[in-house]
C-alpha positions as CSV (number, residue, x, y, z in Angstrom):
1,M,109.7,75.1,107.8
2,S,112.7,76.1,109.9
3,K,116.1,75.1,111.1
4,V,117.4,75.7,114.6
5,H,121.1,76.5,115.0
6,S,123.0,76.4,118.2
7,A,125.5,79.1,119.0
8,A,128.4,76.6,118.6
9,T,127.2,75.8,115.1
10,C,126.9,79.4,114.2
11,F,130.4,80.2,115.5
12,A,131.9,77.3,113.6
13,A,130.5,78.7,110.4
14,I,132.7,81.8,110.7
15,G,135.6,79.9,109.4
16,L,139.0,78.5,110.4
17,A,140.9,81.6,109.7
18,G,142.2,83.1,112.9
19,A,141.3,79.9,114.9
20,S,144.5,80.1,116.9
21,I,143.3,83.4,118.5
22,A,139.6,82.5,118.7
23,L,139.8,82.0,122.5
24,A,141.3,85.4,123.1
25,V,138.5,87.5,121.5
26,D,134.7,87.7,121.7
27,L,133.1,85.8,118.8
28,P,130.8,87.8,116.7
29,D,127.2,87.0,115.7
30,P,126.9,85.0,112.5
31,V,126.9,87.1,109.4
32,Y,125.2,84.5,107.1
33,T,121.6,83.5,106.4
34,Y,120.7,79.9,105.8
35,C,117.7,79.4,103.4
36,E,115.7,76.2,103.5
37,I,115.3,74.5,100.2
38,E,112.3,72.2,101.0
39,D,109.0,72.8,99.4
40,R,106.6,74.9,101.5
41,Y,104.0,72.2,101.7
42,S,106.4,69.5,103.2
43,S,105.6,71.2,106.5
44,S,103.1,74.0,106.3
45,N,103.0,76.3,109.3
46,D,100.6,79.0,107.8
47,T,98.2,79.2,110.8
48,F,98.4,79.3,114.5
49,D,96.9,75.9,114.8
50,S,99.7,74.5,112.6
51,S,102.5,76.3,114.3
52,E,105.9,74.7,113.8
53,T,107.4,73.6,117.1
54,V,110.9,74.9,117.9
55,S,112.7,73.4,120.9
56,A,115.4,75.6,122.4
57,P,118.7,73.7,122.4
58,S,119.4,72.9,126.1
59,E,123.1,74.0,125.9
60,F,122.4,77.3,124.2
61,S,118.8,78.1,125.3
62,E,119.8,81.7,126.1
63,C,120.7,82.4,122.5
64,F,119.9,80.4,119.3
65,Y,118.7,80.9,115.8
66,V,115.7,79.9,113.7
67,T,115.8,80.1,109.9
68,G,112.9,79.9,107.5
69,K,111.4,81.3,104.3
70,L,108.3,83.1,103.2
71,H,107.6,81.0,100.1
72,K,106.1,81.9,96.8
73,D,102.6,80.5,96.1
74,C,100.6,80.0,93.0
75,V,97.1,81.2,92.0
76,W,95.2,80.8,88.7
77,D,96.2,83.1,85.9
78,R,93.6,84.5,83.4
79,Q,92.3,82.4,80.5
80,P,93.0,83.6,77.0
81,K,90.4,83.0,74.3
82,C,92.1,80.4,72.1
83,C,91.9,80.0,68.4
84,L,93.2,77.0,66.4
85,V,93.9,77.1,62.7
86,E,94.8,74.2,60.4
87,F,97.0,75.0,57.3
88,S,97.7,73.2,54.1
89,K,101.1,72.6,52.8
90,P,102.6,75.7,51.2
91,L,102.1,75.7,47.4
92,T,103.3,78.0,44.7
93,A,100.5,80.4,43.5
94,F,100.1,82.2,40.2
95,D,97.8,85.0,39.2
96,S,95.6,85.0,36.0
97,S,98.5,86.2,33.9
98,G,100.7,83.4,35.1
99,R,102.9,85.5,37.3
100,N,104.5,83.6,40.2
101,L,103.0,84.9,43.5
102,G,105.3,82.8,45.7
103,L,104.3,80.3,48.3
104,V,100.9,80.6,50.0
105,E,99.0,78.5,52.6
106,E,95.4,77.6,52.5
107,V,93.4,77.8,55.8
108,L,91.7,74.4,56.0
109,Q,89.9,74.8,59.3
110,V,89.4,77.3,62.1
111,E,88.2,76.4,65.6
112,D,87.6,79.1,68.2
113,V,85.7,79.2,71.5
114,F,85.1,82.4,73.4
115,N,84.5,80.7,76.8
116,G,87.3,78.2,77.1
117,G,89.6,76.2,74.9
118,G,88.7,74.6,71.5
119,T,89.1,71.2,69.9
120,L,90.1,70.9,66.2
121,N,89.7,67.5,64.4
122,A,92.4,67.8,61.8
123,N,93.4,65.7,58.8
124,V,97.0,64.8,58.6
125,L,98.3,65.6,55.1
126,S,99.4,62.8,52.7
127,D,103.1,63.5,53.5
128,G,102.4,62.8,57.2
129,T,102.7,66.5,58.3
130,L,100.3,68.6,60.4
131,R,100.6,72.4,60.4
132,I,98.8,74.2,63.2
133,G,98.4,77.9,64.2
134,V,97.5,79.0,67.7
135,T,96.5,82.5,68.6
136,S,93.8,84.5,70.3
137,V,90.3,84.3,68.9
138,F,90.4,88.0,68.2
139,D,93.3,87.4,65.8
140,C,91.3,84.9,63.7
141,F,88.5,87.3,62.6
142,D,90.5,88.6,59.6
143,G,91.6,85.2,58.3
144,T,95.2,85.8,59.1
145,L,97.5,84.7,61.9
146,N,99.7,87.7,62.8
147,G,98.9,88.8,66.4
148,L,96.7,91.6,65.2
149,F,93.0,92.4,65.6
150,S,91.8,94.8,63.0
151,N,94.3,97.7,63.3
152,G,95.5,96.9,66.8
153,L,97.0,94.0,68.8
154,H,94.7,91.1,69.8
155,D,95.6,92.1,73.4
156,D,95.0,88.7,74.9
157,T,97.3,87.3,77.6
158,G,97.7,84.1,79.5
159,E,98.9,80.5,79.1
160,V,97.6,77.9,76.7
161,T,98.6,74.2,76.4
162,V,98.2,72.6,73.0
163,E,97.7,68.8,73.1
164,V,97.9,66.9,69.8
165,T,96.8,63.3,69.6
166,P,97.1,61.4,66.3
167,N,94.9,58.4,65.5
168,T,98.0,56.3,65.8
169,G,98.2,57.0,69.5
170,G,100.3,59.1,71.9
171,T,99.8,62.8,72.8
172,E,102.3,65.6,72.4
173,S,102.0,68.8,74.5
174,Y,103.3,72.3,74.0
175,V,102.9,75.1,76.5
176,F,102.7,78.6,75.1
177,R,102.1,82.0,76.8
178,F,100.7,85.2,75.4
179,E,102.8,87.7,77.3
180,E,102.1,91.0,75.7
181,G,98.9,90.4,73.7
182,R,100.7,90.4,70.3
183,E,101.8,86.8,70.0
184,A,100.8,84.1,67.5
185,L,102.2,80.6,67.4
186,R,102.9,78.1,64.6
187,L,103.4,74.4,65.3
188,A,104.4,71.6,62.9
189,Y,104.2,67.8,63.5
190,V,105.1,64.7,61.6
191,F,102.9,61.7,62.2
192,P,103.9,58.9,59.8
193,G,101.0,56.6,59.1
194,A,98.4,58.8,60.8
195,S,95.4,60.1,58.9
196,T,93.7,62.3,61.5
197,A,94.7,64.1,64.8
198,E,92.7,65.7,67.6
199,V,94.2,69.1,68.5
200,V,93.0,70.6,71.9
201,C,93.8,74.1,73.1
202,R,93.6,74.1,76.9
203,D,93.5,77.5,78.5
204,D,93.0,76.3,82.1
205,T,96.7,75.5,82.9
206,G,98.1,79.0,83.6
207,T,99.2,80.0,87.1
208,K,100.9,83.1,88.5
209,E,103.1,83.5,91.6
210,V,102.0,85.5,94.7
211,C,103.6,86.1,98.1
212,T,101.0,85.3,100.8
213,D,103.0,82.9,103.0
214,V,103.0,83.3,106.8
215,D,105.0,81.3,109.3
216,F,103.9,80.6,112.9
217,Y,106.3,79.2,115.5
218,W,105.8,77.7,119.0
219,I,109.1,78.2,120.7
220,Q,109.6,75.8,123.7
221,G,112.2,75.2,126.4
222,L,112.7,78.8,127.5
223,E,112.9,80.2,131.1
224,P,109.3,80.7,132.4
225,R,108.2,84.3,132.8
226,E,111.5,85.7,131.5
227,L,111.9,88.4,128.9
228,Y,113.2,87.3,125.5
229,C,113.9,89.3,122.4
230,I,113.3,87.7,119.0
231,T,115.3,89.6,116.4
232,Q,115.5,89.2,112.6
233,V,119.3,89.2,112.0
234,G,119.3,88.5,108.3
235,G,117.5,87.4,105.2
236,K,117.2,88.2,101.5
237,D,114.3,88.3,99.1
238,Y,114.3,87.2,95.5
239,D,115.6,90.6,94.4
240,C,118.5,90.3,96.9
241,N,117.0,93.0,99.1
242,A,116.4,92.7,102.9
243,T,113.3,90.5,103.5
244,D,110.9,93.1,104.8
245,T,108.9,91.5,107.6
246,V,106.7,91.9,110.6
247,L,106.8,89.9,113.8
248,G,103.7,89.2,116.0
249,W,103.2,87.9,119.5
250,Y,100.5,85.3,120.4
251,D,99.1,83.7,123.5
252,K,98.4,80.0,123.9
253,N,94.9,80.4,122.6
254,G,95.9,82.1,119.3
255,N,95.1,85.7,120.3
256,Q,97.5,88.5,119.3
257,Q,99.0,90.0,122.4
258,G,100.5,93.3,123.5
259,G,98.6,95.6,121.2
260,A,100.9,97.8,119.2
261,F,103.8,96.6,121.4
262,G,103.2,93.0,120.4
263,I,104.1,93.8,116.8
264,A,107.6,94.7,115.4
265,K,108.1,95.8,111.8
266,S,111.2,96.1,109.7
267,S,112.2,99.1,107.7
268,A,115.0,100.0,105.3
269,A,116.8,103.3,104.5
270,N,119.4,103.6,101.7
271,N,119.2,99.9,101.2
272,V,120.5,99.3,104.7
273,P,118.0,97.0,106.5
274,E,116.7,97.7,109.9
275,Y,115.3,94.3,110.9
276,P,112.4,93.9,113.4
277,E,113.0,93.0,117.1
278,L,110.1,91.8,119.3
279,C,110.8,91.6,123.0
280,V,108.1,89.6,124.9
281,I,107.6,87.4,127.9
282,A,107.8,83.6,128.0
283,D,104.7,82.0,129.6
284,D,104.6,79.9,132.7
285,L,105.7,76.8,130.7
286,G,108.6,78.6,129.0
287,D,106.9,79.0,125.7
288,I,106.6,81.9,123.2
289,R,104.3,81.8,120.2
290,V,105.3,84.1,117.4
291,A,104.4,84.7,113.7
292,I,106.3,86.3,110.9
293,S,104.8,87.7,107.7
294,G,105.4,90.5,105.1
295,C,105.5,94.0,106.5
296,L,102.0,94.9,105.2
297,D,100.3,92.1,107.1
298,E,99.9,93.0,110.8
299,N,97.1,90.5,111.4
300,F,99.2,87.6,109.9
301,N,96.7,86.2,107.4
302,G,98.9,86.6,104.3
303,L,97.1,89.7,102.9
304,D,97.8,93.4,102.6
305,D,95.8,94.8,105.5
306,A,94.9,98.0,103.6
307,N,93.3,96.1,100.8
308,E,91.9,92.9,102.2
309,E,88.4,93.9,103.3
310,D,86.7,93.8,99.9
311,Y,88.5,90.5,99.1
312,L,87.4,88.9,102.4
313,T,83.8,90.1,101.8
314,F,83.8,88.5,98.4
315,L,85.1,85.2,99.8
316,E,82.3,85.3,102.5
317,D,79.6,86.1,99.9
318,E,80.7,83.3,97.7
319,E,80.9,81.0,100.7
320,Y,84.6,80.2,100.4
321,I,84.8,81.1,104.1
322,P,81.9,81.1,106.6
323,D,80.1,84.3,107.0
324,D,79.7,84.7,110.8
325,N,78.7,88.1,112.1
326,N,80.0,87.2,115.5
327,V,83.6,87.1,114.4
328,I,86.0,89.6,113.0
329,K,85.9,89.7,109.3
330,G,88.3,87.3,107.8
331,E,88.9,85.4,111.1
332,N,87.9,82.2,109.3
333,Y,90.2,82.9,106.4
334,I,93.0,80.4,106.0
335,P,96.2,82.0,104.6
336,G,97.2,80.9,101.1
337,N,95.5,80.7,97.8
338,S,97.3,77.8,96.2
339,T,96.3,76.0,93.0
340,K,98.2,73.0,94.2
341,D,95.5,70.4,94.5
342,G,95.0,68.3,97.6
343,V,97.4,70.1,99.9
344,G,96.3,71.8,103.1
345,D,93.1,73.8,103.6
346,D,93.9,76.9,101.6
347,I,91.2,79.1,100.1
348,R,91.1,78.2,96.4
349,L,88.8,80.1,94.0
350,S,87.3,77.9,91.4
351,R,88.4,78.4,87.8
352,E,84.8,79.6,87.0
353,D,84.8,82.2,89.8
354,F,88.3,83.3,88.8
355,D,87.1,84.2,85.3
356,E,83.8,85.7,86.5
357,Y,85.3,87.9,89.1
358,P,88.8,88.9,87.8
359,E,89.1,91.7,90.3
360,Y,89.2,89.1,93.1
361,A,91.2,86.5,91.2
362,C,94.5,87.4,92.8
363,P,94.5,88.0,96.5
364,P,95.8,91.3,97.9
365,E,99.1,89.7,98.8
366,H,101.5,91.1,101.4
367,G,104.1,90.7,98.6
368,V,107.1,89.5,100.5
369,C,108.9,86.3,99.6
370,G,112.4,85.5,100.9
371,C,114.5,84.0,103.6
372,Y,115.0,85.1,107.2
373,T,117.0,84.2,110.3
374,L,115.6,84.9,113.7
375,K,117.8,85.2,116.8
376,V,116.1,84.2,120.1
377,R,117.9,85.5,123.1
378,L,117.3,85.9,126.8
379,N,116.8,89.6,127.7
380,E,118.1,89.7,131.2
381,H,117.2,92.7,133.4
382,V,120.0,95.1,134.1
383,D,119.5,97.8,136.8
384,G,119.5,101.3,135.3
385,D,119.1,99.9,131.7
386,D,115.4,100.4,131.5
387,D,112.8,102.7,133.0
388,D,109.8,100.4,133.7
389,D,107.5,103.3,134.3
390,D,108.3,105.1,131.1
391,F,105.7,104.4,128.4
392,G,107.4,106.8,126.0
393,G,110.7,105.1,126.3
394,G,109.7,101.6,125.3
395,G,110.3,100.1,128.7
396,L,108.9,97.0,130.4
397,A,105.7,98.8,131.2
398,Q,104.9,98.9,127.5
399,R,105.3,95.2,127.2
400,A,103.1,94.6,130.2
401,D,100.3,96.5,128.5
402,M,98.7,93.3,127.1
403,S,95.5,95.0,125.9
404,G,97.3,97.8,124.2
405,D,95.2,100.6,125.7
406,G,98.1,102.6,127.0
407,F,97.7,101.6,130.7
408,V,98.9,98.7,132.9
409,D,95.8,97.8,134.9
410,A,93.6,94.9,136.1
411,V,92.7,94.0,132.5
412,D,96.3,93.3,131.7
413,L,96.8,91.4,135.0
414,A,93.8,89.2,134.2
415,M,95.2,88.5,130.7
416,L,98.6,87.6,132.2
417,L,97.0,85.2,134.7
418,S,94.8,83.7,132.1
419,F,97.4,83.1,129.4
420,W,100.7,82.9,131.3
421,G,99.7,81.4,134.6
422,P,99.9,82.7,138.2
423,V,103.2,84.1,139.5
424,Q,104.9,81.5,141.7
C-alpha cells in the first residue's frame, strides 16, 4: 500500500504561514510523514511478483514521495489447557456444633481436557442462574479455583473463548486471556425458563502480533539509464521511534542487484534517525524495482536473517514450502504468516503443528512495524562531485558492480545488458 505525493502537494502541506514570502525563498523538504490507514490485505505487495506499481508524476518526476507502512501481522498463540467448573448457589454452612461457617459453594461438575477445550453440560438452577468457573486444568486438581497448582501458580497462558448456549436458544460468548499464569475466571448468567446449558471452552481463538511485513515497489516513468536516489525521509514505528528499515534493489526478473551496494540500511544514534538511502540506475524503460523491510531482513522475506535457517528447514520438512535442492533455502517461502483465513498465499502453520512444534510457532520476525516515507529523486551527475574510479569512496563504480565481487568487469556488463537493455 502506498501513496504518491507530488512536490507541489508536499510544499502545500507546509502551511499558509509566511505565504507572502514563499516565492522569495527556497522551499524545504516536507517534515511530516503520512501513514496509510488501510488494511494491509486490501492491496498486498509482500513479494516481488505482487509489487505495487508507482507511476512517477509527470510534472514532478525528478522528485516525488511514496508513503507506506510495514503492517503488523497475526500468528497463532499457544493453547492453554482449559478447565470448566459448575458451582451451586452459595448456601450458609454450619459445623456439627451448629456454628455458622458462612457461605460456601458446592462444586457440581468439573470438565477438563488436556488436549484442547472442554464441553460442560450444565443444569441451570431453579432460580434461572448459572455459575461457571474457568481456569487452567492444573488449577482444578486440588478442587479449588484460585489460580494455583499445588504450591505454585498454574503457569498456563493464552486465550480462551467461553461459549454458553442455553436450551432456550442463543449463544453468549466471553473472551478471556491467561496473561501471567495465575488467573482464574468466574462467570454468572441468568437464563429465565432454561433448564440446561452447554458450556464450551474454546482454546483455538488466540493470536499474537508479529512484524514480518515487506513492501515491494515497481517505480515507473523515470528517465531511462539515469541515476536515482531513493531515500527514507521519515517514519515512526508503534513506539514513536524511527522506523528502522533496509532498502533493496531488484532487476526486472526479481533478482537482487548490486551486491552489498544494492542494499541500504538505516541506523540510529542517540535517538536521532539516520534513514537509508539507495542510489541505483533506472533500466532502459525508466523503471526501478525496490523493496523495503525491517533492518534485520536483507533478503526481504520478512524474517530475521540470522535466525531464519532452522525455521525455513522446518517449513520444508513439514511441506509448507517445496523442498528443492536446486534453489536457495527459503526461496519458495512467501512472506507473512497470517492467521487471517482466505487471504493471499501466506505460509500458515496449522493449529496442530503450532502446538506440536512450539519452537517454530512464531516466525523469526524482522520485528519492525511502522510508517515510512520514501523520497525518489533524480541524482544528476555533477563534475568533480564523485570519483567514478574510487571503490572506497562510494562512487559510481560501486553502483556499477552488479555482481558485488568488488570489480567492474564483463560479468557486470552482461548483467547490465541482460536486465537494463543495450545502451542507445
